[in-house]
BAPA-700327 format. One record per residue (C-alpha): x, y, z; residue in three letters. Coordinates in steps of 0.1 Angstrom, whole numbers, padded with zeros to 4 digits, always signed. Last residue first. Example, Ala and Ser with C-alpha at 12.3 -4.5 7.8 and 13.67 -1.06 7.14 Angstrom:
REM residues 2
+0137-0011+0071SER/+0123-0045+0078ALA/
REM end
This chain:
REM residues 354
-0099+0072-0336LYS/-0089+0078-0300ALA/-0125+0087-0291TYR/-0138+0052-0297ILE/-0109+0034-0281GLU/-0110+0057-0251GLN/-0147+0051-0247LEU/-0141+0013-0248LYS/-0115+0016-0222LYS/-0137+0037-0200LEU/-0163+0008-0200THR/-0200+0004-0207LEU/-0198+0016-0244PRO/-0235+0013-0252LYS/-0241+0027-0286ASN/-0275+0040-0299GLY/-0261+0074-0310LEU/-0276+0091-0279SER/-0258+0065-0258LEU/-0225+0074-0275GLN/-0230+0111-0267GLU/-0240+0104-0231ALA/-0209+0082-0226ASN/-0187+0109-0240GLN/-0201+0135-0216SER/-0199+0111-0186PHE/-0164+0102-0197SER/-0153+0138-0195GLU/-0164+0141-0158ILE/-0154+0105-0149TYR/-0125+0115-0126GLU/-0150+0133-0104LYS/-0168+0101-0097ARG/-0143+0089-0071SER/-0149+0119-0049GLU/-0187+0113-0049GLU/-0188+0097-0015GLU/-0172+0127+0001HIS/-0198+0152-0012THR/-0188+0174-0041VAL/-0176+0209-0032ASP/-0145+0216-0054THR/-0161+0203-0086ARG/-0195+0217-0077TYR/-0204+0231-0111ARG/-0183+0206-0130ARG/-0197+0176-0111LEU/-0233+0188-0117ARG/-0229+0196-0154GLU/-0212+0163-0162VAL/-0236+0143-0140GLU/-0266+0160-0158SER/-0254+0147-0192ILE/-0250+0111-0178ASN/-0285+0113-0164HIS/-0300+0128-0195ASN/-0288+0099-0216ILE/-0301+0073-0191ALA/-0335+0090-0189GLU/-0337+0091-0227ARG/-0335+0053-0226THR/-0310+0028-0239ILE/-0327-0006-0238PRO/-0318-0032-0212GLN/-0300-0064-0224ASN/-0264-0055-0215GLN/-0274-0041-0182ILE/-0295-0072-0173GLN/-0266-0094-0183GLN/-0242-0076-0160LYS/-0267-0079-0131ILE/-0271-0116-0137LYS/-0233-0121-0138GLU/-0230-0105-0103PHE/-0258-0126-0089TYR/-0243-0158-0103ASN/-0208-0148-0089LYS/-0222-0143-0054ASP/-0198-0120-0035GLY/-0161-0113-0031TYR/-0131-0110-0055ILE/-0150-0101-0088LEU/-0125-0087-0113LYS/-0132-0052-0127GLY/-0137-0041-0164SER/-0174-0048-0169PHE/-0188-0039-0135LEU/-0160-0013-0128PRO/-0170+0006-0160ASP/-0208+0001-0156THR/-0210+0021-0123ILE/-0189+0052-0131SER/-0204+0051-0166ILE/-0239+0055-0153ASP/-0260+0033-0176LEU/-0293+0048-0162LYS/-0304+0013-0150LYS/-0271+0009-0133ALA/-0275+0043-0116TRP/-0308+0032-0100ASP/-0295-0003-0090GLU/-0263+0012-0075PHE/-0283+0039-0056GLN/-0303+0011-0040ASN/-0272-0010-0034ARG/-0253+0017-0016ASN/-0221+0025-0035VAL/-0186+0021-0022GLU/-0155+0034-0040TYR/-0125+0020-0021ILE/-0091+0034-0028ASP/-0062+0016-0010LEU/-0027+0031-0013TRP/-0027+0064+0005GLY/-0056+0058+0029ASN/-0086+0063+0007PHE/-0123+0056+0014PHE/-0152+0069-0007ASN/-0188+0066+0005ARG/-0222+0054-0002SER/-0241+0043+0030GLU/-0240+0007+0038ASN/-0263-0019+0022GLY/-0234-0029-0002SER/-0218-0025-0036VAL/-0180-0021-0035VAL/-0156-0011-0062PHE/-0119-0015-0051LEU/-0089+0003-0065ASP/-0054-0007-0052ILE/-0032+0024-0057ASP/-0004+0021-0082SER/+0033+0014-0075GLU/+0030-0024-0078PRO/+0007-0023-0108LYS/-0030-0034-0104GLN/-0040-0012-0134SER/-0074-0004-0120GLY/-0102-0027-0107ARG/-0108-0053-0080LEU/-0146-0058-0075LEU/-0164-0064-0043VAL/-0199-0078-0039PHE/-0231-0076-0019ASP/-0215-0062+0013VAL/-0238-0058+0044ASN/-0221-0088+0062ARG/-0188-0070+0055ILE/-0198-0045+0082LYS/-0186-0070+0108SER/-0150-0062+0101GLY/-0147-0037+0072TYR/-0110-0030+0075ILE/-0099-0065+0083LYS/-0121-0081+0056ARG/-0108-0057+0030PHE/-0072-0065+0040VAL/-0079-0102+0036ASN/-0096-0096+0002LEU/-0065-0078-0011VAL/-0043-0107+0000LYS/-0067-0133-0015ASN/-0069-0115-0048TYR/-0032-0117-0054ASP/-0005-0093-0045TYR/+0027-0074-0052TYR/+0025-0039-0037LYS/+0054-0016-0039PRO/+0064-0003-0004PHE/+0048+0029+0010GLY/+0047+0018+0047MET/+0009+0014+0043GLN/+0016-0012+0016ALA/+0038-0032+0039ILE/+0013-0030+0067LEU/-0015-0041+0044GLY/+0005-0072+0032PHE/+0011-0081+0068ARG/-0026-0078+0077THR/-0040-0044+0084LEU/-0052-0048+0121SER/-0028-0075+0131GLU/+0001-0059+0112GLU/-0006-0026+0128ALA/-0006-0043+0162GLN/+0028-0058+0154ASN/+0040-0024+0144PHE/+0030-0009+0177TYR/+0045-0037+0197ASP/+0078-0033+0178LEU/+0077+0005+0183LEU/+0073+0000+0221VAL/+0102-0024+0220LEU/+0123+0002+0202TYR/+0114+0028+0228ASP/+0124+0003+0255ASN/+0160+0003+0243HIS/+0171-0032+0232ILE/+0195-0050+0256PHE/+0170-0075+0271GLN/+0154-0078+0236LYS/+0187-0094+0224LYS/+0179-0126+0242LYS/+0145-0129+0226GLU/+0161-0120+0192PHE/+0185-0149+0195VAL/+0158-0173+0206SER/+0138-0165+0175LYS/+0166-0176+0152ASN/+0148-0202+0131GLY/+0145-0183+0098ILE/+0109-0173+0103GLU/+0112-0161+0139GLU/+0145-0142+0134CYS/+0130-0128+0101LEU/+0100-0115+0119LEU/+0119-0099+0148ALA/+0143-0081+0125GLU/+0113-0071+0103LEU/+0096-0054+0132TRP/+0129-0038+0144VAL/+0135-0024+0109ALA/+0099-0012+0104PHE/+0099+0006+0137GLY/+0133+0022+0131GLU/+0124+0040+0099TYR/+0087+0046+0107ASN/+0098+0059+0141HIS/+0123+0082+0125ILE/+0095+0091+0101ASN/+0073+0105+0129TYR/+0036+0099+0134ASP/+0040+0061+0130ALA/+0025+0038+0104ILE/+0038+0054+0072GLY/+0024+0066+0040PHE/+0000+0095+0034VAL/+0025+0123+0036GLN/+0015+0159+0030GLU/-0021+0158+0041GLN/-0011+0134+0068PRO/+0012+0161+0083ASN/+0040+0141+0099ILE/+0055+0153+0132LYS/+0091+0166+0125LYS/+0119+0142+0134PHE/+0128+0124+0102MET/+0120+0151+0076PHE/+0132+0179+0098SER/+0164+0160+0105LYS/+0171+0154+0068GLU/+0169+0190+0058ASP/+0184+0188+0023GLY/+0219+0182+0012ASN/+0206+0169-0022ASN/+0218+0133-0015GLN/+0204+0135+0020ILE/+0169+0146+0008ILE/+0168+0120-0020GLU/+0178+0093+0005THR/+0149+0103+0028LEU/+0125+0104-0001ARG/+0134+0069-0012LYS/+0130+0057+0024GLY/+0095+0072+0027ILE/+0084+0058-0006GLN/+0096+0024+0004SER/+0119+0003-0018HIS/+0156+0011-0013GLU/+0156+0029+0020VAL/+0131+0005+0037PHE/+0146-0026+0022LEU/+0181-0016+0035GLY/+0168-0004+0068HIS/+0152-0037+0077GLY/+0172-0061+0055PHE/+0208-0049+0062PHE/+0204-0031+0095GLU/+0178-0052+0114HIS/+0184-0086+0098PHE/+0221-0080+0102ILE/+0217-0072+0139ASP/+0197-0104+0144SER/+0224-0124+0127ILE/+0251-0108+0149LEU/+0234-0111+0182PHE/+0264-0119+0204PRO/+0281-0089+0188SER/+0318-0095+0182ASN/+0314-0094+0144THR/+0304-0058+0143ARG/+0277-0045+0119VAL/+0277-0020+0090TYR/+0248-0017+0065ALA/+0256+0004+0033SER/+0233+0021+0008TYR/+0258+0049+0005SER/+0234+0078+0012VAL/+0213+0056+0034PRO/+0240+0047+0060VAL/+0228+0017+0081TYR/+0242+0012+0116VAL/+0252-0017+0139GLY/+0250-0032+0173PHE/+0261+0000+0190ASP/+0288-0004+0216PHE/+0314+0017+0197VAL/+0289+0045+0192HIS/+0280+0057+0157VAL/+0273+0094+0150PHE/+0310+0100+0155PRO/+0319+0084+0122ASN/+0357+0083+0119VAL/+0362+0071+0155GLU/+0332+0047+0151CYS/+0349+0031+0120PHE/+0381+0028+0140ARG/+0363+0009+0167ARG/+0345-0013+0142TRP/+0378-0021+0125ASP/+0392-0032+0159ASP/+0360-0052+0168PHE/+0361-0069+0134SER/+0338-0054+0109TYR/+0309-0069+0088ILE/+0300-0048+0058LYS/+0267-0056+0040LEU/+0259-0037+0008LYS/+0226-0023-0003SER/+0217-0020-0039GLN/+0191-0047-0048GLU/+0178-0061-0015ILE/+0146-0080-0023ASP/+0110-0076-0036PHE/+0078-0095-0037GLY/+0069-0091-0001PHE/+0063-0127+0012ASP/+0083-0148-0013SER/+0110-0122-0019VAL/+0114-0115+0018VAL/+0115-0153+0026PHE/+0141-0160-0001SER/+0163-0132+0012SER/+0161-0144+0048ALA/+0170-0180+0037ASP/+0199-0166+0016GLN/+0211-0146+0046LEU/+0209-0176+0068LEU/+0229-0197+0043SER/+0256-0170+0040ASP/+0258-0169+0078LEU/+0262-0207+0079THR/+0290-0205+0052SER/+0307-0178+0073MET/
REM end
């Protein structure tokens, strides 16, 4: 058992290092064959030849000792399902439904409406649930030095699970590992490199048109990741449930910067540069700080209030991110008319909190 304890500790250390969170509530119960048989008799949803099972309502992973793939089974049930249920938005919702005697089957087996659920990789939550577990099982076996165990087990795994594994591996390739975890609705612990790697994957060759990228927002694990992008591409807003990209065409950016548009100056002076020429970025900020306040700038901020209010439910897609600034445009116009240049939402909040 000491070897097993060591493997579990290694797996836990890897999960914390790579994902930023660990098992907190889940319990691991390893049964002898006789105890497993009795467990299956009491719980008919488990078959005696199953490798293991996880029960969300009790946060418990059950595996049988006579399995030739015991450590792989534990990685699947305890870490795969345990982390999913404890930390992902989908898993938390599943547990809530079960605890309140809700329609668990509908939640798991009904095709997902992306308007109602933004998280997940697969089209059904049962596939998100099992897909993540088999993906993490394979990953931990490889990272902890048990790859051969999982390779042998693959001969006994249902083909549906192997298809899910391939699907999740492809998602990891296209989103990065951090991006996959975020898309599954887990809390996001990251540095600038992880965010930039995801950005590079999403943009591909289009990144050649990008002037600079700013990381903004609270940067809390449960919050969206907010990026402000200036590029030669068309202005647009991209949101996938956890990543919010507000992209502005460089010509539009230069025009609005001269007009001290608060939706432009705020990310410039409150965000963190993670991609682009630092000297060019600082030069732009200096130009904005030095330029005079013009009547055109005041009128621009006033007109944005009126326009966004008038067309609040009918703004173009690239203007979605600007709707949150409606009140701030008004406040910014007022401060500009007084000869002040707030530049950031935080400064406006400080002024109007007095």
